[in-house]
N, C-alpha and C positions, 0 to 999 in steps of 0.2 A: 220690419225684417225684410231685407232685400232678397231677390229670387235665388241667388247663389246660396245664401245662408239657409233659406227655406228648404232648398233641395238637399243640402248637407244634413239638416236636422231630420228630414223625412227618411233619408237613407240610414241615419243613425238609429232612428226608432225601429226601422225594419231589421237591421242587423242585430239589435239587442233582443228582438223577439224570436230570432231563429238561431238554433244551436250551432250549426256549422259555420255560417258567416261570423257569428260573434266569437267563436273559438279562434278562427283564423286571425281576426283583427286583434283579439286578445294577445295572441302570440306575437304579432307584429308590433303592437304597442309595448309589450314587455321587452322585446328586443331593443326598441328605441329608448325605453326608460333606463335600461341597464348600460346604455352606450356600447352595446354589444358589437357594433361594427368596429370599434377601436380594439375590443378584446380579440376579435377575429384577426385583425391586422397584426396584433402583437404575436398571436400564435403563429401566423404565417411567417413573420419576420424571424422568430426564433426557430421555427421549423426549417427555414432556409439555412440558417447558421448551423443548425444541428445535423443537417443531412450529410454533409461530407465527413464530419467526425464519426458519425454512425456507420457510414460506408467503410471508413478506414478500420473501425473496430471489427466490422463484419469480415472484411477481406483478411485481416490479420488472424482472426480466430479460425476462419476457413483454411487459411494457409497452414495453420498449426495442426488442425484436425485432419484435413484432406491433403496433406503434403504430397501424397503419391497419386492423387486423382485430380488432375488439373481440369478434366472435363466436367466433373461434378461441381468443382469450385466455380467454374464459369457459368454453369447452368443456374446455380443458386443466385449468383450476382445478377444475371440477366432476368431471372424471374422476379427478383426483388425490384429492380429498376423498371420492370414491365408494368408495375402498378401506377407509374406516372406516364399517361398517354403521350406519345411522340417525344416528350422531353426525356423520358427514360432512355430512349434510343440515343438521344443526343448525349446524355450523361455517360452511357456505356461506351460510346465511341470516342468521346472527347475528354472525359475527365481524367483519364490516366491514373486512377487511384490504385496504388500498390500497397502491399502489406507493410505493416510497420516493422522495420528492421532494428535489431539490437544485438550488441555483442554479448550481452549478459541477461540472465533471467530477471535480475533486479531492474535493469533498464527497461526491459519489455513490460514488466508489471507497472512500473511508474508511468511509462508512456500510455498504457491502456487506461490507467486510472485518470490521467489528465484528460484523455479523450472522453471518458465517461462523464467527468465533471463538465467539460465543455459542451457535451451534447444534452445535458439535463435542462437546458434553458427552455426547450419546448414543453417539457412536462411541468416545469414550474409555472410557465405562462398559462398552461391549460388548467392547472390546479387553481390559480387565481381566477380564471374565467369562470370555473364551476362555482367557486365561492361567491363571486359577484352575481352570477345568474340566480343562485338560490338566496341571495341577500343574507348570507351568514354574517352575523355581527363579528367584527374584528376580534373581540375579546374571546370568542370560542373557536376561532379558526386554528388549524394545526400550526404548530411552531416549526422552526427550521429543521429540527431533527426528523419529525414525522414526514415533513414534506420531502426531505432528501430520501428517506426510505421509500416513500411512494414513487419517487422519480426512478429509483432503481427497479422497483417492481414493474413500473410502466415500460422501462427499457426491456425488461424480460418479456413483457407482452408483445412488444414489437418483434423480438426474436421469435416468439411463437408464430407471429404472423408470417415471418419469413419461411418457417418450416411448412405452414399450411399452404402458402403460395407455391413453394417448390413442389409440394405433393400434387397440387392441382395441375401445375404445368407438366409434370411427369405423366399424370393420368391422361391428359389431353394428347400428349405425344404418343403414348402407347396406342390410344384409340383414334389416331389421326384419320380423318376422312369419314368417320362415322357420326351421323347427326345426333344419335341418342347419347353418345359420349359427350359431345359438346353441350347438349342440354343438361345432362347430369352434372357435368363440371360447373356449369353456370349456376345450377340450383345449389350445389354444395358450396360454391363460393359465396352465394347470397347468405346461406345459413351461417357460414363461418364468419362473415363480416358482421352479421347481427350479434353473434355471441361475443366477438371481439369488442364491439362497441359497447355492449352492456357491461362487459368486464372492465373496459377502459373507463367508462363513467363511474363504476364502483371504485376503482383505484383513485381517480382524480377528485371525486366528490367527498366532502367531509362526512364523517361517520354518522353525524346527526341526521342525515337523510337516509331513509330506508331503501334497501335495494329494490324492492318492488316498484318504487316510484321512479326508478331509472330505466325500467324495461321498455315502456312505449317509445321513448326517444331513441333508445338503443336500436330497436327494431327499425324505426324510421331512418335513422342515420345509416345503419347497415344497408338498407335498401337504396338510399340515396347515394352512398359511396359506390355500390355496385353499378348503378346507372351512370354515375360520374366517370367511372373507369372506362365505360364504353362511349358515352356521349362526350367525355372530355377530349377524345381524339378530334372531334369536330371543333369544340370550343377552343381548346388550346392550339389546335392546328391552325385555326384562322388567325389567332394572335401571333403565333410563331412564324407563319408564312410571311406576313407583312413585316414583322420585326426583323426577320433574317435578311430581308431585302435592304433594310436601312442600317441595321446594327451588326449584321453578320453573326459572329459567335455569341455576342451578348444577347441576341434574340433568344437563345436557349435560357438565359437567366430570366428574362422577362416572362417567357412561357412558364417556367417553373414557378415563379412567384405568383403568376395568375392562377395556376392550378392549386397551389397551396392555399391561396386566399379563398378560392371557391370551396375547397374542402373544409377550411376553418369556419366559414360562414355556415355551411351545412351542419357542422358539429354543434355550433352555438345555437342555431335554430332548433335542432333536435333537443338540446338541453332545455331550451325555453319551453318546448312542448311538454316536457316532463314537469316543469314548475307550474305551468298554467293548468295542466290536468290535475296534479296532486293538490293544489291549493284552490282550484276552481276560480281562477282569476279571469273570469269572463261572465257576463258581457261587460265590455268597457265602453265608455262614452267617447265618441269621436270629437264632439263639440260641446264640452262641459261649459257652464253648469247645466244641469246638476251632475254631481259625481255619482257613479254607481258604487255599490259595496265593494266590487272588485277594484275600482279605481282607488278607493280609500285604503284597501288592503295593500296594494302595491306601493302607494305613497308612504304608508306607515312602515313597510319593510325597508324601503329605501332610506328612511331616516334612521331606523333602529340599527341598521347594519353599520352605522358610524360609531357605535359604541366600541371603545378601545380599552377600557379598564373595567375590572369587576365592580368597582364602586360607582361607575358611571351609569346613569339611566337616562335614556332618551324617550320622552313621551310626546305623542302626536295627538293634537286636538283639532277637530274640524269645526270651524265656527258655524253658527246658525246663519241662515240667509244664503246658503249656496244655491238655492233654487233660482235666485235672481242675480247671483254673482256678487252680492254685497260683501264688503269687508268691514270688520269693526272699525269705527271711526270715519267711515265714508260719509260724505255729506249727503243729506237726504234731498 
C-alpha cells in the first residue's frame, strides 16, 4: 500500500468513526451518486427560461388588479426582482417587461394560460430532481396530470413569496433608519424562507415521502437562501463586474445564470440532507472495499429506481469477497 492510499484509508477510518464528518461526506457522496450537479444545472436552465414568462404573468395580473396604483405596481415588481442580488437591478432597468395586452378577455386568458404552461418547466425539473434524489422507482412516480397540478400549486407558492417579499420591503421602508426594524425584518425573512422551502419540498416531492422528513433540509435551505441573498451580492457582483467589461448587456445574463445555479445547488444539497438523515445513509466509505451498509443501501436504491413497470422487479445482490475487492470469476 503506497503512502497516498494509506493516508486516504486512515482518513476514511477516522470519518467513519465520527458522526459529523461521516454525515457531511455521506451527503457529498449521495450528491455525486445522484449526478445531482446535472439536476441543479437543469433547474437553473429552466429557471432562467421561466423567469421572464413569470414576470410577464406578474406584471399583467398587477396591471389588472392595481390599474389605478402604479406606485404599488412598481414596488411589488422591484421587491420581487430584489431577491436576485445585483442582477435584479439589471433586470428592472433593462428588461422592459410590460403587461400582456389583449383586445378581448378570451385573448387575455389564452395568453396567460400559454405563459403558465411555458413557465412550468422549472417546477417540472424540480419535481424530477426530488424524485431522483429520493431514488423513487419510476413505476410509482406521479404521472403527467399530478405533476401538472403540482406545477400550478408551486406557481401559487411563488406568488405567495412575492406577497411576503413585498410585505417585508414595505415594513423596512416604514421603519427606515432603525436598526431593530432591520433586524426584525431579517429574522422574519429567515422564518418565511424556511416555511416556503419546507412547503416547496412538500409540493415537489412524491407523496410516498413523509412531510416530517422534509423539514431539516427545508430549514437548511431557507437559511442558505437568506445568506445567499446577502452574500450573493458579492458573489454575483464579482462575476457580473468582469462579465460586463467583456460582454456588456450579456453580462447580466451570465450573472443571472450564475445566481440561479448557486440557488439550485443549494436546494439539491438541502434535499440530499433530508435523504441522508431520513435513511441514515452514513457513514460511507471513501475508498472501498469494503462497502459500508450505507454504501450498499445507496447502490441498491440507485438500481431499484430503474423499475418502470409494475411487473418489473430489480434485485441487487452483493457478492462475497468485497473485503478484498474480489469478483466472482476473478483469477486467484
